[in-house]
N, C-alpha and C positions, 0 to 999 in steps of 0.2 A: 723340902728336897734336899737330901743330903749332898752336900759339896763333892765334886767330881774330883778323881785323884791330880789331877793338874792343877785343881786349885787348892789342893791342901799343901800346908807348909812343914814336909815332916824334918825334924829334927835332926842334925848329924850328932855322933858321939864320938870320942876318943878313946884309945886305948886306955884301959885301966878303969875308967869311969862308970859307975854304976849302972847297968841296963834297966831303965824303965822305960816301958814302950807305953804310950796313953791308948786307950781304946779307939780313938780316932785313927792314930797312925798304923795301928795293927790291923784293922779293919779295911786302910788303904792298901797293904801290902796284901792282904787276902783278896781285894778286888783283882789287884795286878795280876796276881795267880791263877785268878778263874779266866781272866781275859785270855791269859798266854794258853792255857790247858784248851780251852774253848777254839783258839784259833789252830792249836794243835789237829784237835778232834774234826775242825771243819776242812783242814788242808788232807786230810787222809794221813796224817803223818805218823811215824812208828821208827822203832830206833833205829832200823835197817836201811829205812829209804835215804835216797841220796838227797840232798840240799837241792831247794827247789833251785832251777834254771828256766832260763826264755823256751819255750817251746813244750813244757811241761804245764798241763792243766789236769782239773779235777773231775773224773767222768765216773757217774754212777752207771751200774753194770746193770741195765734193763734187758740180756739178753734172756732171764728166764732159765740160767745157772749158774752155778759158781766157775770163776775163770781164772785160769792161771798166767803167771805173769808171761808177757809176750804175745797172749791171744791180740787178736784185732777185732775192734769191733767199730760197726759204721756209726757216724754221728747222725742221731736223730735230734737234732735242735739243742737250744741251752737249756740247761737246767733250771735257771731262774731266769724267767721273761722280765724285760723291762719294764712290762708294764703291769708287774707284779711287785717288784721293789728295783726301781732304776739302781738305786745306790750300790745293790749286793751287785748287779749285773754287769755295773760299770767296773767294780773292786777288783773284780778276776774274771776268768774265761771259767765256766763250768758247764757241762756239756752231758747229753743222756748217749749212752753207748748200747746199741741194737746187734743183733746176727747181722752181718755184712750182705748187702744184696748187690745187684749192679749199679742201683742206684746211687752209693756210696763209693764208687770210684773216685779216688783223689781227695775222699771226705771221711777218713778213718783216724783212729789213734790206736796207739800201739802200747799196752797196758806195761806197767814198769813195774806193778807188784801183782800180785794175788788179790782179787778181789770177789769175794762172797755176793750173790745173787741179791740183786735190791740195795746193796753197801756201794760206797764210793771209794775210790783212789786215785792213784797219780797213773797218768798215760802221757806219753809223747804225740803231740800232734803236729810237730815241724821240728827240723834239725837232726842232727846224728844220734843215733842211737840203736841197739841192739835189737833184732827181732828174729821171727821164728819164718822161715822162708821155706817153699818146695821148689827146686831148681834143677829139673832134669837133663835142661841144657846149658853146657859149659859156659856160652857165649853170651846168654840172658846178662844183660846190666841192669835191669831195670825190675820191680816189683808194683805189684798191687793188688787190691782186694781179690778175691775167689769168692762168687756167687753163694751163700749158704755156708762159707767156712770160716769160723771164728778163730781157728786153730796157728794159722798160719798165712802169711802173703803167697800169693803165685808169682813165679818170677817170669819175665817175657821180654821182647824186644822194646817195648813201650812200658810206663807205668808211672804212678805219681811218685815212686822213691826210685832213688839211684844205690843200686848196688854197691858199695863200697870196698866189700872184702865178704868171700864166701870161701866155702871148698871147693873141689871139683864137682861137676856135675853127679847129683846122688837124686834119686826119685822119692825119698824120704824125708821127713824135716830135718832141718838143722839149721842152726845160729848164725846169723850172720851180722855186718855192720852197715847200714843204710843211711840214705840221707832222706828225708821224708821234705816234700816240696822241692824236689830235683827239677832244673829244666828241661823242657820239652826233649824228649830224645829225636836226633836226628840220623840218617844214614844215607848210604850210597849204594848203586846196585844197577844192576841190569833186568829188565823184564824178561821171565822164562816163559811168558806167554803174552799175547795179544789183550792189551787195554783198553776197553770200550767206555763210551761218557757213561760214568755215573755205575760203573760197575767194577770189580775187582779182579785181581789177576796174582800169579806168584812172580817173586823177585829174589834173584839171587845177593845176597849181601856182599859187598867187597869191601875190605879194610886193609888197614898197615899203610906203610909208606916205600915205595909206592903202592896203591890200591890193589889188591889182589881178590881172585873170587875164592871165598870162602867157603861155597859150595853148601851155605846156610841160606835155606829157602823161607820166604815169609810171605805171607798174602799183603799185598796193598791196595789200596781203594784208590778210585781218581777223584779229584777234586776241583781240577782247572779246565778239563776238557769241555768243547761246546759239542751241543749234541749232534749225534752223528760223528762225531771224531774220533779217531783211536790213535793208540801208541802201538807200533809193530812189536814182535818178539825181539831183545835185542837191545831195546830202546833204554841208553842210560838216563837215571832217575835220582833223582834227590825225593826222601820222604820225611816226614815228620809224624810225630807219635801225639797223637790227641785221645785222649778218653780211652785209652785202651786198643785202639787202630792205629793204624799206618796210611798216611795219607801222600799221595804223590803230588810235591808241589813244583815241581819243575823236571822237564824231560826233554832228550835232544837225541836224535838218531845219529850214528856214525856216517 
């Protein structure tokens, strides 16, 4: 077996000294260059890509079509299974990306470069990045996947991503700055209908300091009432967003 690069003693030269490269040293340089290029290819690197950072992973486009930068793919498990290659599985996170479905809420990536069908590239799985969203309501502060839509995230009153900046409410696609992995959203408001145990009702969101009625209505779901109990219309409630739904976690009548 030939010696490894680490084991070889490569001789140094000084300015003006005739350069004579032994075959062993030249082959060591070639091995190092091949290793570096292989790592570039494996990480989906190209000259226009941003440097690797926390929250960026390698994703294979299994959506069945070429995908644009900022498209959204649902995570369909690891690209390299630990049972197949535990060393590669442990060295970096690589995933398979598919057309997002409801089951992919909170489990998706935003592509950071165009990725052809069946090829690999970089995607954001956690942290701050630019994303394409559809946000028809100006007050929406969160976003998540839309079932069957790989082109953009859909804004809402709850979601896995917090919208840090976007333009005014528009119904078509726009670029926005988001933070994937945001804390669960919470709101206060008043019920605009009776909320029965295990059922849902409309709620008017209150915001500001002091809180005031925004006239924005959202659907909220019961999580805390005992069977047969209910909250009457006008009840002040606190709601928490989980998996695309808003759940009432506290309520008090005037």
